[in-house]
N, C-alpha and C positions, 0 to 999 in steps of 0.2 A: 402486244404487251411483252413478248419475249425480246423484241428489239429494245425496249426500255430497260429491261433487266441487263441485257448485254451492254448497252451504253453505260449503265450505272457501274457495272463491273470493270469496264475499260477505264472509266474515269477514276475508279478507286485504285487501279494498278498504275496509273500515270505517275504519281509521286514516287512510287517504289522504283519504277524503271528510270526515272529522272535521277534519283539518288544513286542507283546502281551504275549509271553511265558516268558518274563522277562529277556531276554538275551541282551537287548539293540539293537542298530543298529551298526554293524561294517561296515567298508568301503567296505568289500568284499560282504556283503549281499546287499549293495546298488548297486554294480555292477550287481548282479543278477537281481535286479529290473529294472535297466537301460536296460539290455538285453531284458527284456519283451517289452519295447518300440520299440526296433529294430525288434522284431518278429512281433509286430502289424503293424509296418510300412512296413515290407515285405509282409504281407497279403494285405495291401492296394495296394501296387504296383502289386500284383498278380491279384487283382480283377479289376484293372483299365480298362476302355474302351479306347483303343487306336485307334485313327482315322487314323493316318498315320503310315506307316511301320517303319519309322525312330524313331518315338516316341515309338513304340512298342519295338524296340531294346533297347532304352534307359531305358524303363520301366523294361525290363527283367534284364538288368545290375544292375539297382537300387535294384530290388527285390533280386537278388543274393548277392549283396554287403551288404544290410541290414540284410539278413538272416545269412550271414557269420559273421558279426559283433555281432549279437545276440548270435550265437553259441559260438563264441570266448569269449564273456563276460560271458556267462553262464558257460563255462568250467573253465575259470580263477577264477571267483567268487566262484564256488563250491570247487575247489581244494584249493585255498588259504583260504577260509572260514573254510574248514575242518581242515586244518593245524593249523589255528589260534585257533580253539576250542581245538585241541589236545595239543597245547602248553599251553593254559590256564589251562586245567585240569591236566596237569602234565603227560600225557601219553607219551609224547615225551620230553625228557630232553636234554639240551645242556650242555656240560661240558666245 
C-alpha cells in the first residue's frame, strides 16, 4: 500500500516538474497527474475499515477500479506524451 501512495505522489509531482523544466504543461502530462489521484484513491480504499462484509466487497471493487484507472491513465499519458515530445523535436516525421 505504501508503494501505491508513493506512486500516486510521484504522479502528482510530474506536471509540476515538467512545467518547472520549461516544457509547459501538455494535456498528456496532466493525464499522468490525474492518474496520481486515482492511485491515492486506491490506497484510501485499501486502507478502509469495513464493518460489514458487503461494504468490504464494494471497497475491494472500488480499490481495483481506481487502481486500474490510474494505471490506464499513466500508461496512456506516458506513451502519448513521449510521442508528442518526439513529434515536437522532429525525431519522428510525417510525410
